N, C-alpha and C positions, 0 to 999 in steps of 0.2 A: 462267560457270557454274558454279564453285568454290565462290564463294561457297554455292548453292544447296547444290551436294552437301554443303558440311561441314555446314549444317544440319541437311541429312534425317538424313549419320552421326551429327548428336549425337546429337538427336531418339531416333535409334535404341541407340545406346550407353548415354545415362542411363535411358530404362528398362530395361535391362535391369539397367544399374549394380543403379538399386530394386527392380529383381525379388527381385537376390542377393541383397544382403545385408539383410537385417530389421529394423525399426522405423522410426521415426515418423522421414520423409523433406521435404525442406523443398524446399516450393512448389506449384504445379502443372506444366503442360503450358511454360510459359516457364523454369523452372524447372529441368526435365529436359535441355531444347532446351541450355541452355548448362551444365548441367553434365556433357552431353557432352560438346561445346563444349571445354570447360574442361580433360577429359580426354584430351581428343586432344591441344589441343595439349600439357598434362604428360605426357604419356607420349612425344609428339616431342623433346620440349626434353629427360627422360629419355635417351629411344632417342641423342638423340647425346651427351651427355655418359658415357655409360657405350659408344657405338661398338657399335650395335646400327644409326644409320642416320648418315649419310653428308647434308650439306649437300645442302639441299634435297630430298630424302625426309623424307616426315613417316608418321610413326603408320600403322597398318594399322587394319584393321575391331578387330580382337582390343583392337588397341593405345587404340583409346580405349575401349572397357567396360573394362580393366584402369586403366586414367586414372581415369577415372569410378569405381568403385570405388575410387579411392586416397582422391583425393577428399570420396566417402564419405562416406567410413571417419571421418576427418577430421572432417566434419561435427560424426559422433559422437560422435569424442570429446569432440570443442568444447563440446559442446551438454549431455554427461552429464549435467553436477548441476546443470545448470538447468532 
């Protein structure tokens, strides 16, 4: 059940990140889900590094959205010249 919940949170977080950040965004539905899931994982590891989360804790919904926005912003910077 945890994997399904992660996918659903990833879908919503990726969709919100795409709505907040303008510009040409990658892929469709699958990419949105992957972006949200990766954003959640990135936010979790960043939170562990900074000390916001302890071992076994994961980033919440807002952290997943911020992580997805961060990854989408990096994508925009990497593909800006192409």
